[in-house]
C-alpha positions as CSV (number, residue, x, y, z in Angstrom):
1,X,21.2,-29.2,13.7
2,X,21.3,-27.4,10.3
3,X,20.6,-23.7,10.1
4,X,17.6,-22.6,8.2
5,X,18.3,-21.6,4.6
6,X,17.5,-17.9,3.9
7,X,15.0,-17.2,1.2
8,X,16.6,-16.0,-2.0
9,X,16.3,-12.3,-2.8
10,X,14.0,-11.4,-5.7
11,X,15.8,-9.7,-8.6
12,X,13.0,-7.1,-8.4
13,X,15.0,-5.5,-5.6
14,X,17.8,-4.5,-7.9
15,X,15.4,-3.5,-10.7
16,X,13.5,-1.1,-8.4
17,X,16.6,0.4,-6.8
18,X,18.1,1.0,-10.2
19,X,14.9,2.6,-11.5
20,X,14.6,4.8,-8.4
21,X,18.1,6.0,-8.8
22,X,17.3,7.2,-12.3
23,X,13.9,8.8,-11.8
24,X,10.9,9.2,-9.5
25,X,8.8,6.1,-9.7
26,X,5.0,6.5,-10.2
27,X,2.5,4.5,-8.3
28,X,-1.0,4.1,-9.7
29,X,-3.9,6.1,-8.4
30,X,-7.2,5.4,-6.6
31,X,-9.0,2.1,-7.3
32,X,-12.3,2.6,-5.4
33,X,-13.3,5.8,-7.2
34,X,-12.7,4.1,-10.5
35,X,-14.9,1.3,-9.5
36,X,-17.6,3.7,-8.4
37,X,-17.6,5.3,-11.8
38,X,-18.7,2.0,-13.3
39,X,-22.0,2.3,-11.4
40,X,-22.3,-1.5,-10.8
41,X,-25.2,-2.9,-8.9
42,X,-25.6,-6.1,-6.9
43,X,-26.0,-8.3,-10.0
44,X,-22.7,-7.0,-11.4
45,X,-20.9,-7.5,-8.1
46,X,-22.1,-11.1,-7.8
47,X,-21.6,-11.8,-11.5
48,X,-25.2,-12.9,-12.0
49,X,-26.0,-10.1,-14.4
50,X,-22.9,-9.9,-16.5
51,X,-19.3,-11.1,-16.0
52,X,-18.5,-14.3,-14.1
53,X,-20.7,-15.8,-11.4
54,X,-18.9,-16.1,-8.1
55,X,-18.0,-19.7,-7.2
56,X,-18.1,-18.8,-3.4
57,X,-21.6,-18.6,-2.0
58,X,-22.7,-16.0,0.5
59,X,-26.1,-14.9,1.8
60,X,-24.7,-11.3,2.4
61,X,-25.3,-8.5,-0.1
62,X,-22.1,-7.9,-2.1
63,X,-22.5,-4.4,-3.6
64,X,-19.5,-2.4,-2.4
65,X,-17.2,-5.4,-2.0
66,X,-14.8,-4.0,-4.6
67,X,-12.3,-6.9,-4.2
68,X,-14.9,-9.4,-5.3
69,X,-14.8,-7.9,-8.8
70,X,-11.5,-9.7,-9.3
71,X,-13.6,-12.8,-9.6
72,X,-16.8,-11.5,-11.1
73,X,-15.7,-8.6,-13.3
74,X,-12.1,-9.3,-14.1
75,X,-12.1,-7.5,-17.5
76,X,-13.4,-4.3,-15.9
77,X,-10.7,-4.5,-13.2
78,X,-8.0,-5.3,-15.7
79,X,-9.0,-2.3,-17.8
80,X,-8.5,0.1,-14.8
81,X,-5.1,-1.3,-14.2
82,X,-4.2,-1.1,-17.9
83,X,-5.2,2.5,-18.1
84,X,-3.1,3.4,-15.1
85,X,-0.2,1.6,-16.7
86,X,-0.6,3.5,-19.9
87,X,-1.0,6.7,-18.0
88,X,2.6,6.3,-16.7
89,X,2.5,4.1,-13.6
90,X,5.6,2.1,-12.9
91,X,4.0,0.3,-10.0
92,X,0.4,-0.9,-10.1
93,X,-1.4,-2.2,-7.0
94,X,-3.7,-5.2,-6.9
95,X,-7.3,-4.7,-6.1
96,X,-7.0,-6.5,-2.8
97,X,-7.2,-3.8,-0.1
98,X,-9.9,-5.8,1.7
99,X,-8.9,-9.3,0.7
100,X,-8.3,-10.7,4.1
101,X,-10.6,-13.2,6.0
102,X,-11.1,-10.4,8.6
103,X,-12.4,-7.8,6.2
104,X,-14.3,-10.3,4.0
105,X,-16.2,-11.6,7.1
106,X,-18.5,-8.6,6.6
107,X,-19.5,-10.2,3.3
108,X,-19.5,-13.8,4.3
109,X,-16.7,-14.6,1.9
110,X,-13.8,-15.7,4.1
111,X,-13.4,-18.8,2.0
112,X,-12.8,-16.7,-1.1
113,X,-9.7,-14.9,0.2
114,X,-7.0,-17.0,-1.5
115,X,-8.8,-16.7,-4.9
116,X,-9.4,-13.0,-4.5
117,X,-5.7,-12.4,-4.0
118,X,-4.5,-15.0,-6.6
119,X,-6.8,-13.5,-9.3
120,X,-6.1,-9.9,-8.2
121,X,-2.3,-10.4,-8.8
122,X,-2.9,-12.3,-12.1
123,X,-5.2,-9.5,-13.4
124,X,-2.6,-6.8,-12.8
125,X,0.1,-9.0,-14.4
126,X,-2.0,-9.3,-17.5
127,X,-2.7,-5.6,-17.7
128,X,1.0,-4.7,-17.3
129,X,2.1,-7.3,-19.8
130,X,-0.3,-5.8,-22.3
131,X,1.1,-2.3,-21.7
132,X,4.7,-3.5,-21.8
133,X,4.1,-5.3,-25.1
134,X,3.0,-2.0,-26.6
135,X,5.8,0.3,-25.3
136,X,8.5,-1.8,-23.8
137,X,8.5,-0.2,-20.3
138,X,9.1,-2.4,-17.3
139,X,6.3,-2.2,-14.7
140,X,5.8,-3.9,-11.4
141,X,2.9,-5.6,-9.6
142,X,2.4,-4.5,-6.0
143,X,0.4,-6.9,-3.9
144,X,-1.7,-4.6,-1.7
145,X,-2.3,-5.4,2.0
146,X,-4.8,-3.1,3.6
147,X,-5.1,-2.4,7.4
148,X,-8.2,-4.5,7.9
149,X,-11.3,-3.1,9.6
150,X,-10.0,-4.0,13.1
151,X,-7.3,-2.5,15.3
152,X,-5.1,-4.5,17.6
153,X,-4.1,-1.5,19.8
154,X,-7.3,0.2,20.6
155,X,-10.5,-1.0,22.3
156,X,-13.7,-0.4,20.2
157,X,-15.6,-0.4,23.5
158,X,-15.1,2.8,25.5
159,X,-16.5,1.1,28.6
160,X,-13.8,-1.7,28.4
161,X,-10.4,-0.2,27.4
162,X,-8.7,-3.5,27.8
163,X,-10.8,-5.3,25.2
164,X,-9.5,-6.0,21.7
165,X,-11.6,-7.0,18.7
166,X,-8.6,-8.7,17.1
167,X,-5.3,-10.3,18.2
168,X,-1.9,-10.1,16.7
169,X,-2.1,-13.8,15.7
170,X,-5.5,-13.3,14.1
171,X,-3.9,-10.6,11.9
172,X,-0.8,-12.6,11.2
173,X,-2.8,-15.6,10.0
174,X,-5.1,-13.5,7.9
175,X,-2.2,-11.6,6.3
176,X,-0.3,-14.9,5.6
177,X,-3.3,-16.3,3.8
178,X,-3.5,-13.1,1.7
179,X,0.2,-13.1,0.9
180,X,0.1,-16.7,-0.4
181,X,-2.5,-15.8,-2.9
182,X,-0.7,-12.6,-4.0
183,X,2.7,-14.4,-4.4
184,X,1.2,-17.4,-6.2
185,X,-0.5,-14.9,-8.6
186,X,2.8,-13.2,-9.5
187,X,3.2,-10.1,-7.2
188,X,6.6,-8.5,-7.7
189,X,6.5,-6.7,-4.3
190,X,4.3,-6.2,-1.3
191,X,2.7,-2.9,-0.3
192,X,1.5,-2.7,3.3
193,X,-0.6,0.5,3.1
194,X,-2.9,2.9,4.9
195,X,-1.5,1.9,8.3
196,X,-3.4,3.5,11.1
197,X,-2.3,1.0,13.8
198,X,1.4,0.1,13.9
199,X,0.6,-3.2,15.6
200,X,-1.5,-4.3,12.6
201,X,1.4,-3.4,10.4
202,X,3.8,-5.4,12.5
203,X,1.6,-8.4,12.1
204,X,1.7,-7.9,8.3
205,X,5.5,-7.7,8.4
206,X,5.7,-10.9,10.5
207,X,3.4,-12.6,8.0
208,X,5.7,-11.5,5.2
209,X,8.7,-13.0,6.9
210,X,6.9,-16.3,7.4
211,X,5.6,-16.6,3.9
212,X,8.8,-15.5,2.3
213,X,10.6,-18.3,4.2
214,X,7.8,-20.7,3.2
215,X,8.0,-19.7,-0.5
216,X,11.8,-19.5,-0.5
217,X,11.9,-16.0,-1.9
218,X,12.0,-12.5,-0.4
219,X,10.1,-9.8,-2.1
220,X,10.6,-6.0,-1.6
221,X,8.2,-4.5,0.9
222,X,6.8,-1.0,0.8
223,X,5.2,0.4,3.9
224,X,2.8,3.4,4.0
225,X,1.1,4.9,7.0
226,X,-1.8,7.3,7.2
227,X,-2.0,10.5,9.2
228,X,-5.6,10.7,10.2
229,X,-5.9,14.4,10.8
230,X,-4.0,17.7,11.0
231,X,-2.5,16.6,14.4
232,X,0.2,14.9,12.4
233,X,-0.2,11.5,14.1
234,X,-1.6,8.1,13.2
235,X,-4.9,6.9,14.7
236,X,-2.9,5.2,17.5
237,X,-1.0,8.4,18.2
238,X,2.4,8.0,16.6
239,X,4.3,10.8,15.0
240,X,5.9,10.2,11.5
241,X,9.3,9.8,13.2
242,X,8.0,7.3,15.8
243,X,6.3,5.4,13.0
244,X,9.6,5.1,11.1
245,X,11.5,3.8,14.0
246,X,8.7,1.2,14.7
247,X,9.0,0.0,11.1
248,X,12.7,0.3,10.5
249,X,13.5,-3.3,11.5
250,X,11.7,-4.5,8.4
251,X,14.2,-2.7,6.2
252,X,11.5,-1.7,3.8
253,X,12.2,-0.7,0.2
254,X,10.2,2.5,0.9
255,X,8.4,4.2,3.8
256,X,5.7,6.8,3.3
257,X,2.2,8.1,3.8
258,X,-1.0,7.8,1.9
259,X,-4.7,8.9,2.1
260,X,-6.5,11.0,4.7
261,X,-4.7,14.3,3.6
262,X,-4.2,16.2,0.4
263,X,-0.7,16.9,-0.9
264,X,-0.2,20.3,0.8
265,X,-1.3,19.0,4.2
266,X,0.8,15.9,3.9
267,X,4.0,17.6,2.9
268,X,5.3,18.6,6.4
269,X,4.7,15.1,7.7
270,X,6.6,13.6,4.7
271,X,9.4,16.1,5.3
272,X,9.7,14.8,8.9
273,X,9.7,11.2,7.7
274,X,12.3,12.0,5.0
275,X,14.6,13.6,7.6
276,X,15.0,10.4,9.6
277,X,14.4,7.5,7.2
278,X,17.3,5.7,5.5
279,X,15.3,4.3,2.6
280,X,13.1,5.6,-0.3
281,X,10.2,7.9,0.5
282,X,6.8,7.2,-1.0
283,X,3.8,9.6,-1.0
284,X,0.3,9.2,-2.4
285,X,-2.0,11.9,-1.1
286,X,-5.7,12.4,-1.7
287,X,-7.0,14.9,-4.2
288,X,-7.3,17.4,-1.4
289,X,-9.7,17.0,1.5
290,X,-13.2,15.8,0.9
291,X,-15.9,18.5,0.6
292,X,-19.2,18.5,2.5
293,X,-20.6,15.9,0.0
294,X,-17.7,13.6,0.5
295,X,-16.3,14.4,-2.9
296,X,-12.8,15.6,-3.9
297,X,-12.5,18.9,-5.7
298,X,-8.9,19.0,-6.9
299,X,-8.4,18.4,-10.6
300,X,-5.4,16.7,-12.3
301,X,-3.6,20.0,-13.0
302,X,-3.9,21.1,-9.4
303,X,-2.6,17.8,-8.1
304,X,0.3,17.7,-10.5
305,X,1.4,21.2,-9.4
306,X,1.4,20.1,-5.8
307,X,3.2,16.8,-6.4
308,X,5.8,18.7,-8.4
309,X,7.0,20.0,-5.1
310,X,7.4,16.4,-3.9
311,X,9.6,15.8,-7.0
312,X,11.8,18.8,-6.1
313,X,12.3,17.3,-2.7
314,X,13.5,14.1,-4.4
315,X,11.0,11.8,-2.8
316,X,11.3,8.6,-4.7
317,X,7.8,7.2,-5.3
318,X,4.7,9.3,-5.8
319,X,1.1,9.1,-6.9
320,X,-2.4,10.2,-6.1
321,X,-4.7,8.2,-3.8
322,X,-8.4,8.8,-3.2
323,X,-10.3,10.3,-6.0
324,X,-7.4,10.3,-8.5
325,X,-8.3,9.3,-12.0
326,X,-6.1,7.9,-14.8
327,X,-5.7,11.4,-16.4
328,X,-4.4,12.7,-13.0
329,X,-1.4,10.4,-13.1
330,X,-0.6,11.4,-16.7
331,X,-0.4,15.1,-15.8
332,X,3.1,16.4,-16.3
333,X,5.4,15.3,-13.4
334,X,9.0,16.5,-13.5
335,X,11.7,13.9,-13.7
336,X,14.5,15.5,-11.7
337,X,18.1,14.9,-12.5
338,X,20.1,12.7,-10.2
339,X,21.7,15.7,-8.7
340,X,18.4,17.0,-7.3
341,X,17.4,13.6,-5.8
342,X,17.3,13.2,-2.0
343,X,20.3,11.2,-0.7
344,X,19.2,8.5,1.7
345,X,19.6,9.5,5.3
346,X,22.8,7.8,6.6
347,X,22.3,4.9,9.0
348,X,22.6,6.3,12.5
349,X,24.8,5.1,15.4
350,X,22.1,6.3,17.8
351,X,19.8,4.0,19.7
352,X,16.2,5.0,18.8
353,X,13.0,3.8,20.5
354,X,9.4,4.8,19.9
355,X,6.0,4.5,21.2
356,X,3.9,7.5,20.2
357,X,7.0,9.8,19.9
358,X,10.6,8.9,19.4
359,X,13.5,8.7,21.9
360,X,17.1,8.9,20.6
361,X,20.3,8.4,22.5
362,X,23.9,8.2,21.3
363,X,25.2,4.7,21.7
364,X,28.2,4.3,24.0
365,X,31.5,3.3,22.4
366,X,31.8,0.4,24.8
367,X,29.3,-1.8,26.7
368,X,28.0,-0.4,30.0
């Protein structure tokens, strides 16, 4: 029996590590709020008014299905990506946060998933190539995997705590389908983001391993969780430390937090994560907390001042998530010297386990 050949490692690993050793990398900002500013209606979303008509039929209304715009309004989506690239982004995410068969079931477009991801990655690649042709700066396409609108760890039925609306295998299969489209479209790396349920993220990681083996190449993986409130825990109850130890086996390029909180509220949780993680730290907070109208009040200058503190901590990848606009990302962000950068936390000889909190124990020198 011959051993399975390992997928070759993408050269993007070395490019990103080299860049992160020289400066703080900038991730693009919010996509949803940019799309909202376009004020598109049902006709635009389906492509029947302007743009390209969707080849996948559905009887469901499509307004609000932002990922569908990859197929029906590709020029508008490309323009958003291009403006973020020109505003200073080193890494630009695909517009595929909800491009799984699980999330697209709400719109009756499960059959469109591969195309949504393929086109999503191709659109970002075009936008970045345009920007690079103008200024010569290298930029990277991040294939975005959202958490889906299901949780594998919690029952949605308070009267039946053992019930689950989704299984691990359902998630694994859905993420695998998404990944094939993203990789075929030219994604340089994978970003598993807005993780509120660690089991969902583990299914995404498992899918990555399967598809990397299938494609014969391993891409860098970034992982980003979300702290849902000021308690400092994910929706499924994990602390940042426990979250890291649950994800560490995936050897991610970066670990971090995004959404839910503004920069000031997110900072102590990032500090906790930074104290234990032996990889790069990524942060992309909201523009503060939403007001009573659901809007975000912080302006680019305010966000830049808060994220400057992240730079002083030496966290490696930073940006702004919900409500950030292209001008926000171009606000002055210090590029600290190498001497001010955070050194990776050394790999520990301790055994660490986690569920909702972490448990650490010094490993014995010899077997028990």
